[in-house]
LODREN-330402 format. One line per 5 residues: number of its first residue (from 1); their letters; for each residue x, y, z of N, C-alpha, C, O. Coordinates in pm, 1 decimal, padded with zeros to 6 digits. Layout:
<pts>
NUM> a> X:Y:Z:X:Y:Z:X:Y:Z:X:Y:Z | ...;
</pts>
This chain:
<pts>
1> mhrlv> 01854.6:03838.6:-05238.1:01756.3:03743.8:-05186.9:01635.6:03823.4:-05137.6:01649.9:03918.3:-05060.5 | 01518.0:03784.0:-05182.5:01395.4:03853.7:-05143.5:01361.0:03827.7:-04997.4:01379.0:03718.3:-04944.1 | 01311.0:03933.2:-04936.3:01260.0:03926.2:-04799.2:01108.1:03925.0:-04810.5:01048.5:04018.6:-04863.9 | 01045.4:03818.4:-04759.7:00902.6:03796.2:-04782.8:00821.6:03793.6:-04654.3:00863.7:03738.3:-04552.6 | 00704.7:03854.6:-04661.8:00598.7:03834.3:-04563.3:00492.6:03754.8:-04637.5:00450.3:03793.2:-04746.5;
6> vdtnv> 00449.9:03644.0:-04578.3:00354.4:03555.9:-04644.3:00227.5:03549.0:-04559.9:00230.1:03509.2:-04443.4 | 00117.3:03588.6:-04621.4:-00012.7:03587.5:-04554.5:-00050.0:03442.7:-04520.8:-00009.8:03349.3:-04590.1 | -00126.0:03426.4:-04415.5:-00166.3:03294.2:-04368.4:-00238.5:03214.8:-04476.7:-00220.5:03093.3:-04485.4 | -00319.5:03280.2:-04559.2:-00392.8:03207.7:-04663.6:-00299.6:03141.0:-04763.6:-00334.9:03038.0:-04821.1 | -00182.6:03196.9:-04785.4:-00084.2:03136.6:-04876.3:-00022.7:03012.9:-04810.3:-00003.6:02910.2:-04875.4;
11> iissf> 00007.4:03023.2:-04683.1:00062.0:02908.9:-04608.9:-00037.3:02793.1:-04613.0:-00000.3:02680.4:-04645.9 | -00162.3:02820.7:-04580.0:-00264.8:02715.9:-04577.8:-00283.0:02656.2:-04717.0:-00291.3:02534.2:-04731.0 | -00289.3:02739.7:-04819.1:-00303.6:02690.5:-04956.7:-00188.4:02598.8:-04995.8:-00207.5:02504.1:-05072.1 | -00070.1:02626.1:-04944.6:00045.8:02542.9:-04979.0:00031.8:02400.8:-04924.9:00093.7:02308.3:-04977.4 | -00048.8:02382.9:-04820.8:-00071.0:02250.3:-04763.4:-00185.6:02176.1:-04831.8:-00193.1:02053.4:-04824.1;
16> lsagh> -00274.0:02248.8:-04897.9:-00394.9:02188.6:-04953.0:-00384.5:02147.5:-05099.4:-00455.4:02056.5:-05142.3 | -00298.7:02211.6:-05176.3:-00293.3:02177.4:-05318.1:-00161.7:02221.5:-05380.3:-00086.7:02300.9:-05323.6 | -00136.8:02167.5:-05498.1:-00020.3:02209.8:-05575.4:-00049.6:02348.0:-05632.3:-00165.8:02386.6:-05645.0 | 00051.4:02420.1:-05665.2:00032.2:02551.5:-05724.3:00135.3:02650.2:-05673.2:00235.2:02612.2:-05612.1 | 00109.9:02776.1:-05699.0:00206.6:02880.3:-05666.2:00236.0:02891.2:-05516.7:00352.7:02904.8:-05479.9;
21> prnii> 00134.9:02886.0:-05428.2:00167.9:02890.8:-05285.0:00262.7:02777.1:-05244.1:00358.9:02799.5:-05170.6 | 00235.3:02656.9:-05291.2:00322.2:02542.9:-05257.9:00462.8:02564.9:-05314.2:00561.9:02535.8:-05247.2 | 00471.4:02616.1:-05436.7:00602.3:02643.9:-05496.4:00681.2:02743.5:-05412.0:00800.4:02724.7:-05387.9 | 00614.9:02848.1:-05367.8:00683.0:02950.7:-05288.2:00738.3:02890.9:-05159.5:00852.0:02919.0:-05121.6 | 00658.6:02808.8:-05092.5:00703.6:02748.9:-04966.3:00812.4:02644.8:-04991.1:00918.1:02649.8:-04928.3;
26> relii> 00787.9:02551.9:-05080.7:00877.5:02436.3:-05098.0:00999.4:02462.1:-05185.5:01101.8:02395.7:-05169.7 | 00989.7:02557.6:-05277.5:01101.6:02581.1:-05368.5:01180.0:02708.6:-05338.6:01288.9:02729.1:-05392.2 | 01124.1:02794.5:-05252.6:01195.7:02918.1:-05218.8:01226.7:02928.9:-05070.0:01341.8:02950.4:-05031.9 | 01125.5:02914.2:-04986.4:01145.4:02937.2:-04843.3:01220.9:02821.7:-04778.2:01318.1:02845.4:-04706.4 | 01178.9:02698.1:-04801.4:01246.2:02585.0:-04736.2:01391.9:02571.8:-04781.1:01478.4:02549.3:-04696.4;
31> ptkai> 01422.8:02584.8:-04910.1:01564.7:02578.2:-04947.5:01638.9:02711.9:-04928.2:01751.6:02727.6:-04975.2 | 01576.8:02805.8:-04860.6:01631.5:02938.7:-04826.9:01681.9:03017.7:-04948.6:01788.7:03078.8:-04944.9 | 01603.4:03014.8:-05055.1:01629.7:03101.7:-05170.0:01561.5:03237.0:-05149.6:01586.2:03331.9:-05224.0 | 01476.3:03244.5:-05048.7:01409.7:03368.5:-05008.4:01399.4:03363.6:-04855.7:01395.9:03256.1:-04796.0 | 01394.7:03479.4:-04795.1:01386.1:03488.9:-04649.4:01242.0:03513.2:-04608.5:01180.7:03611.4:-04650.3;
36> llisi> 01188.1:03423.9:-04526.9:01055.6:03443.1:-04468.9:01071.3:03524.0:-04341.7:01148.4:03487.5:-04253.0 | 00998.1:03633.9:-04333.1:00996.9:03715.8:-04212.3:00881.2:03671.1:-04125.1:00774.4:03636.3:-04175.4 | 00902.3:03672.1:-03995.1:00799.1:03626.9:-03901.9:00801.2:03716.1:-03777.6:00906.7:03762.6:-03734.4 | 00684.8:03738.1:-03722.6:00672.3:03808.0:-03594.1:00595.2:03715.5:-03501.5:00536.9:03616.6:-03546.0 | 00595.0:03746.8:-03376.6:00519.3:03665.9:-03280.5:00371.8:03662.2:-03320.0:00308.0:03557.2:-03312.4;
41> evkte> 00318.3:03775.3:-03361.6:00176.5:03784.4:-03397.2:00142.4:03697.0:-03518.4:00039.9:03628.8:-03520.0 | 00228.4:03700.2:-03618.2:00204.5:03621.6:-03739.6:00224.7:03472.9:-03710.9:00147.4:03389.2:-03757.6 | 00327.8:03440.6:-03634.7:00352.2:03300.8:-03597.8:00232.8:03243.3:-03522.0:00192.3:03129.5:-03545.8 | 00177.8:03320.9:-03432.3:00060.6:03278.0:-03355.4:-00057.2:03251.5:-03448.7:-00126.7:03151.0:-03433.7 | -00080.0:03340.4:-03544.3:-00190.6:03320.1:-03637.7:-00168.5:03196.1:-03723.7:-00261.3:03117.5:-03742.7;
46> yrqvv> -00048.1:03177.1:-03775.7:-00019.1:03058.2:-03856.3:-00057.3:02931.5:-03779.2:-00130.6:02846.5:-03829.7 | -00007.3:02920.8:-03658.4:-00031.3:02800.2:-03578.3:-00179.4:02783.0:-03543.7:-00231.5:02671.5:-03542.9 | -00244.5:02892.5:-03515.7:-00387.0:02887.9:-03480.9:-00470.8:02839.4:-03599.3:-00556.5:02752.5:-03583.0 | -00447.0:02894.0:-03716.0:-00526.9:02860.4:-03834.1:-00501.9:02715.8:-03877.2:-00595.8:02646.8:-03916.8 | -00378.7:02669.4:-03870.3:-00348.2:02530.7:-03905.9:-00428.9:02434.1:-03819.7:-00462.1:02324.4:-03864.8;
51> gykkf> -00460.7:02472.8:-03697.8:-00535.4:02386.5:-03607.2:-00686.6:02390.3:-03622.9:-00757.0:02320.5:-03550.0 | -00738.3:02469.4:-03715.5:-00883.7:02477.9:-03733.9:-00942.5:02341.1:-03769.0:-00885.0:02264.9:-03846.7 | -01057.6:02312.6:-03710.3:-01127.5:02185.6:-03733.7:-01163.8:02163.9:-03880.2:-01166.2:02049.9:-03926.6 | -01191.6:02269.6:-03952.8:-01234.6:02255.3:-04091.8:-01129.6:02187.8:-04180.2:-01162.6:02138.5:-04288.1 | -01004.6:02184.9:-04136.1:-00900.1:02121.6:-04215.6:-00885.0:01973.0:-04186.1:-00807.7:01904.3:-04252.9;
56> ekypl> -00957.4:01922.9:-04087.5:-00949.4:01780.7:-04053.3:-00998.2:01690.9:-04166.7:-00959.6:01574.3:-04173.9 | -01081.6:01743.2:-04254.1:-01135.4:01662.4:-04363.4:-01033.8:01635.9:-04474.4:-01058.4:01552.9:-04561.9 | -00920.7:01705.0:-04472.0:-00818.5:01685.8:-04574.8:-00717.0:01581.8:-04527.0:-00654.9:01599.4:-04422.1 | -00700.2:01474.8:-04602.7:-00606.7:01369.4:-04562.7:-00465.2:01424.5:-04544.5:-00416.4:01502.9:-04625.9 | -00403.1:01383.3:-04439.9:-00264.4:01417.5:-04406.5:-00239.2:01565.2:-04377.2:-00125.1:01604.2:-04352.5;
61> fqees> -00344.2:01648.2:-04379.7:-00323.5:01791.9:-04357.9:-00255.7:01819.8:-04224.4:-00155.6:01891.3:-04219.1 | -00309.9:01763.8:-04116.9:-00255.7:01792.8:-03984.0:-00109.6:01752.7:-03972.6:-00026.5:01830.5:-03925.9 | -00078.7:01631.3:-04015.4:00059.0:01583.3:-04004.8:00154.6:01666.0:-04090.7:00257.5:01713.5:-04042.8 | 00119.2:01682.4:-04217.7:00205.7:01756.3:-04309.2:00219.6:01902.3:-04267.8:00329.7:01957.3:-04268.8 | 00109.2:01964.2:-04231.8:00113.6:02106.6:-04200.6:00195.8:02134.1:-04076.0:00270.6:02231.8:-04072.2;
66> kitme> 00183.8:02051.7:-03975.7:00260.9:02074.9:-03852.3:00410.2:02059.0:-03876.5:00489.9:02139.7:-03828.7 | 00448.4:01955.5:-03950.2:00591.0:01933.6:-03978.7:00645.4:02047.0:-04064.5:00750.4:02103.6:-04033.9 | 00574.6:02080.0:-04171.4:00620.1:02185.8:-04261.9:00619.5:02320.7:-04191.5:00711.0:02401.0:-04210.0 | 00516.5:02346.1:-04110.7:00508.3:02472.9:-04037.9:00629.7:02490.9:-03947.2:00693.0:02596.5:-03948.1 | 00661.5:02390.2:-03870.4:00776.9:02401.1:-03779.8:00905.9:02418.8:-03859.3:00996.1:02490.9:-03816.5;
71> nilsl> 00914.7:02353.6:-03974.4:01032.2:02368.0:-04059.5:01046.7:02511.5:-04108.6:01153.9:02570.7:-04097.0 | 00939.4:02567.4:-04163.2:00951.2:02703.9:-04215.9:00970.1:02806.7:-04104.0:01039.6:02906.6:-04122.3 | 00909.0:02782.3:-03989.6:00927.9:02876.2:-03878.6:01070.5:02872.6:-03825.8:01122.8:02974.8:-03781.5 | 01133.5:02756.6:-03830.0:01272.4:02747.2:-03784.6:01367.7:02818.4:-03880.6:01476.3:02860.8:-03840.9 | 01326.9:02831.3:-04006.6:01409.5:02899.3:-04106.8:01382.4:03049.3:-04113.2:01463.8:03125.1:-04166.1;
76> aeqts> 01269.7:03091.8:-04060.3:01226.1:03231.1:-04072.2:01312.5:03325.1:-03989.5:01373.5:03286.4:-03889.8 | 01315.4:03448.2:-04034.1:01386.0:03553.3:-03960.1:01286.5:03620.6:-03866.0:01193.1:03687.5:-03910.1 | 01308.0:03602.1:-03736.0:01220.3:03661.0:-03634.5:01239.9:03812.5:-03634.2:01352.6:03861.7:-03628.0 | 01130.6:03884.2:-03640.7:01134.0:04029.5:-03648.7:01045.9:04088.8:-03539.3:00933.5:04043.6:-03517.6 | 01097.2:04189.0:-03471.4:01021.0:04255.7:-03366.0:00942.1:04371.5:-03425.2:00994.9:04450.8:-03503.2;
81> ikhqf> 00817.3:04379.8:-03387.9:00729.4:04486.5:-03435.9:00749.4:04609.0:-03347.4:00738.3:04601.8:-03225.0 | 00778.9:04721.5:-03412.0:00799.4:04845.5:-03336.9:00692.2:04949.3:-03367.6:00677.2:05047.8:-03295.2 | 00617.9:04926.5:-03475.4:00513.1:05020.6:-03514.2:00391.9:04941.4:-03562.7:00405.2:04847.6:-03641.3 | 00274.6:04979.9:-03515.2:00152.5:04912.8:-03556.6:00069.1:05006.3:-03642.8:00041.3:05120.3:-03605.3 | 00030.0:04955.9:-03758.3:-00048.3:05033.6:-03853.1:-00195.5:04994.8:-03843.4:-00229.7:04885.7:-03798.0;
86> dllpd> -00280.7:05085.5:-03886.5:-00424.9:05060.6:-03890.3:-00477.3:05114.1:-04023.5:-00548.4:05214.5:-04028.0 | -00440.9:05045.3:-04131.4:-00472.9:05093.3:-04265.4:-00568.3:05004.4:-04342.8:-00628.6:05048.6:-04440.5 | -00582.7:04880.0:-04300.6:-00658.3:04782.8:-04380.1:-00800.3:04765.9:-04329.2:-00826.9:04785.3:-04210.6 | -00892.2:04729.7:-04419.1:-01032.2:04710.2:-04379.7:-01049.1:04601.7:-04272.8:-01130.5:04616.0:-04181.6 | -00972.1:04493.6:-04284.4:-00975.0:04387.4:-04184.1:-00859.2:04414.2:-04087.6:-00742.7:04392.1:-04120.5;
91> yddnk> -00893.6:04461.6:-03969.4:-00791.8:04503.1:-03872.5:-00686.1:04395.2:-03849.4:-00568.1:04427.0:-03834.7 | -00726.4:04268.3:-03846.0:-00632.6:04158.7:-03819.9:-00523.4:04147.0:-03926.6:-00416.5:04092.7:-03898.7 | -00547.9:04196.3:-04046.2:-00446.7:04189.1:-04152.1:-00335.1:04291.6:-04134.5:-00229.8:04279.7:-04197.3 | -00357.0:04391.3:-04050.4:-00254.1:04493.3:-04029.8:-00124.0:04435.7:-03975.9:-00017.8:04494.6:-03995.9 | -00130.5:04320.7:-03907.3:-00008.4:04260.0:-03852.5:00091.5:04226.1:-03963.0:00212.2:04222.8:-03938.8;
96> fldla> 00041.3:04200.8:-04084.9:00129.8:04170.4:-04196.5:00198.9:04297.3:-04247.7:00314.6:04292.6:-04289.5 | 00128.0:04410.2:-04244.2:00192.2:04538.1:-04277.5:00295.6:04574.2:-04172.1:00404.5:04621.6:-04204.7 | 00261.3:04551.5:-04044.8:00355.2:04578.8:-03935.6:00485.3:04502.1:-03957.8:00594.7:04556.7:-03943.1 | 00471.1:04374.9:-03993.4:00587.7:04288.7:-04015.4:00665.4:04332.4:-04138.4:00788.4:04337.2:-04135.8 | 00594.8:04364.4:-04246.3:00662.0:04409.2:-04368.9:00745.6:04534.0:-04342.2:00858.5:04545.7:-04389.8;
101> yagka> 00689.8:04625.7:-04266.6:00759.8:04750.2:-04233.7:00881.1:04722.8:-04144.4:00991.1:04770.8:-04172.0 | 00861.1:04647.0:-04039.3:00969.2:04618.9:-03943.4:01081.1:04536.7:-04006.9:01198.7:04558.9:-03977.9 | 01044.5:04441.4:-04093.8:01143.9:04353.1:-04153.0:01197.8:04399.2:-04286.9:01276.3:04329.1:-04350.9 | 01155.2:04518.0:-04329.2:01197.6:04572.6:-04458.4:01175.3:04471.0:-04570.8:01265.3:04441.3:-04649.3 | 01053.7:04419.5:-04575.7:01018.4:04318.0:-04674.9:01016.9:04374.7:-04816.1:00979.4:04489.8:-04838.6;
106> dflit> 01057.7:04292.8:-04908.7:01047.7:04328.7:-05050.1:00905.7:04304.2:-05100.8:00852.6:04379.7:-05182.3 | 00845.1:04194.3:-05049.2:00712.8:04154.6:-05095.2:00627.5:04107.1:-04978.6:00676.8:04045.4:-04884.1 | 00498.6:04137.1:-04987.4:00397.2:04077.8:-04901.2:00310.3:03996.1:-04996.4:00242.1:04051.2:-05082.9 | 00313.9:03864.2:-04979.3:00243.4:03774.9:-05070.2:00112.5:03733.2:-05005.8:00110.8:03678.2:-04895.7 | 00002.4:03759.9:-05075.7:-00130.3:03727.4:-05022.7:-00221.3:03676.5:-05133.5:-00216.6:03724.5:-05246.8;
111> gntrh> -00303.1:03579.8:-05099.4:-00405.8:03532.4:-05191.1:-00532.6:03614.7:-05181.5:-00626.2:03593.8:-05258.6 | -00536.7:03708.3:-05087.4:-00653.3:03794.9:-05066.3:-00616.5:03939.2:-05098.3:-00615.4:04024.7:-05009.7 | -00586.9:03965.8:-05222.7:-00546.0:04101.8:-05258.3:-00657.2:04203.8:-05234.8:-00629.8:04323.1:-05221.2 | -00784.8:04157.0:-05229.7:-00895.4:04249.5:-05196.4:-00880.2:04303.3:-05054.2:-00919.7:04416.6:-05026.5 | -00824.1:04224.2:-04964.9:-00805.1:04268.7:-04826.6:-00688.7:04366.4:-04813.7:-00673.0:04432.7:-04711.2;
116> fpikk> -00607.9:04374.3:-04918.0:-00493.7:04464.8:-04920.4:-00511.3:04558.2:-05040.3:-00448.8:04537.3:-05144.3 | -00596.2:04661.4:-05026.9:-00627.3:04747.8:-05140.8:-00509.2:04831.1:-05189.9:-00515.0:04888.3:-05298.7 | -00403.4:04838.4:-05111.7:-00284.1:04910.8:-05155.1:-00189.7:04811.9:-05224.0:-00182.7:04695.3:-05185.2 | -00119.0:04857.3:-05323.7:-00026.9:04769.6:-05398.9:00116.6:04785.0:-05352.1:00201.7:04700.1:-05378.8 | 00142.2:04894.0:-05282.4:00277.3:04922.1:-05233.6:00263.7:04980.1:-05093.7:00179.2:05066.0:-05068.8;
121> fyntt> 00346.8:04932.7:-05004.0:00347.1:04982.3:-04866.2:00491.9:05008.4:-04829.2:00569.2:04915.3:-04806.4 | 00528.4:05137.1:-04823.4:00667.9:05178.1:-04810.8:00745.9:05108.5:-04922.2:00717.2:05132.5:-05039.5 | 00843.8:05022.9:-04890.1:00922.5:04956.3:-04994.0:00874.5:04815.4:-05024.8:00943.7:04740.5:-05093.8 | 00757.9:04778.4:-04975.2:00705.4:04643.2:-04992.0:00596.8:04640.8:-05099.7:00499.5:04715.9:-05093.5 | 00615.6:04553.8:-05197.6:00515.0:04532.2:-05301.1:00417.7:04425.7:-05251.5:00460.1:04319.3:-05206.2;
126> iispq> 00288.9:04453.2:-05259.5:00185.6:04357.9:-05219.6:00140.0:04287.3:-05347.7:00097.4:04350.8:-05444.2 | 00150.4:04153.3:-05345.5:00139.8:04077.7:-05469.0:00075.4:03941.1:-05444.0:00085.1:03886.9:-05333.9 | 00010.6:03886.4:-05544.9:-00048.1:03752.5:-05533.8:00062.2:03647.2:-05550.1:00167.4:03676.1:-05607.2 | 00038.7:03526.0:-05500.4:00137.9:03419.5:-05519.0:00166.9:03393.7:-05667.5:00282.3:03374.9:-05706.1 | 00063.0:03393.0:-05749.3:00081.4:03367.1:-05891.9:00167.7:03474.0:-05957.9:00261.1:03442.7:-06031.8;
131> kywnt> 00136.1:03599.3:-05930.9:00212.6:03708.1:-05993.1:00356.7:03707.7:-05942.6:00449.7:03729.1:-06020.3 | 00375.5:03683.6:-05812.4:00511.8:03678.1:-05758.6:00590.3:03565.9:-05827.7:00701.3:03587.9:-05876.3 | 00532.0:03446.1:-05831.6:00602.3:03331.3:-05889.8:00631.9:03354.8:-06038.5:00744.5:03334.2:-06083.8 | 00532.0:03397.3:-06112.3:00548.6:03415.0:-06257.6:00639.9:03530.6:-06293.3:00708.1:03525.8:-06395.7 | 00642.6:03633.9:-06211.3:00723.9:03751.2:-06241.7:00869.7:03736.2:-06195.8:00961.3:03782.2:-06263.9;
136> yws> 00890.3:03672.9:-06082.0:01023.2:03671.1:-06023.2:01093.6:03536.4:-06023.8:01214.0:03530.2:-05999.0 | 01019.9:03426.2:-06052.3:01084.4:03293.9:-06040.3:01068.0:03200.0:-06157.8:01147.0:03106.4:-06169.9 | 00972.4:03218.5:-06243.6:00956.6:03118.0:-06349.7:01028.6:03157.6:-06477.2:01025.0:03083.9:-06575.7;
</pts>
């Protein structure tokens, strides 16, 4: 079973449209075919971003996202961060590397591969939702 770190942009995309991010959340994480890793820092960011005003224009976003968010967080494996890295251009994205390292993730799934210029971080492959889905699940 894959151990996954999922960037916030993938979570948000899963609430806004059909596609690979939604497949990963609804067909892998919720039915526990893959393990979602979570840290306090990542959980805080997920909840914060879901509450952004810019998403109010999408019908049912708030209701669906809050219910689904709590569902996936209840299924996630809570991981404590013991080492903090400073390798990425956007400092805030380092929390995902921290989590991948601490949780021994197989994959870090992100829709912003430009923000993650490295393709491999220790034993974690950094991959887009489309490539992950098409390579490992379809």
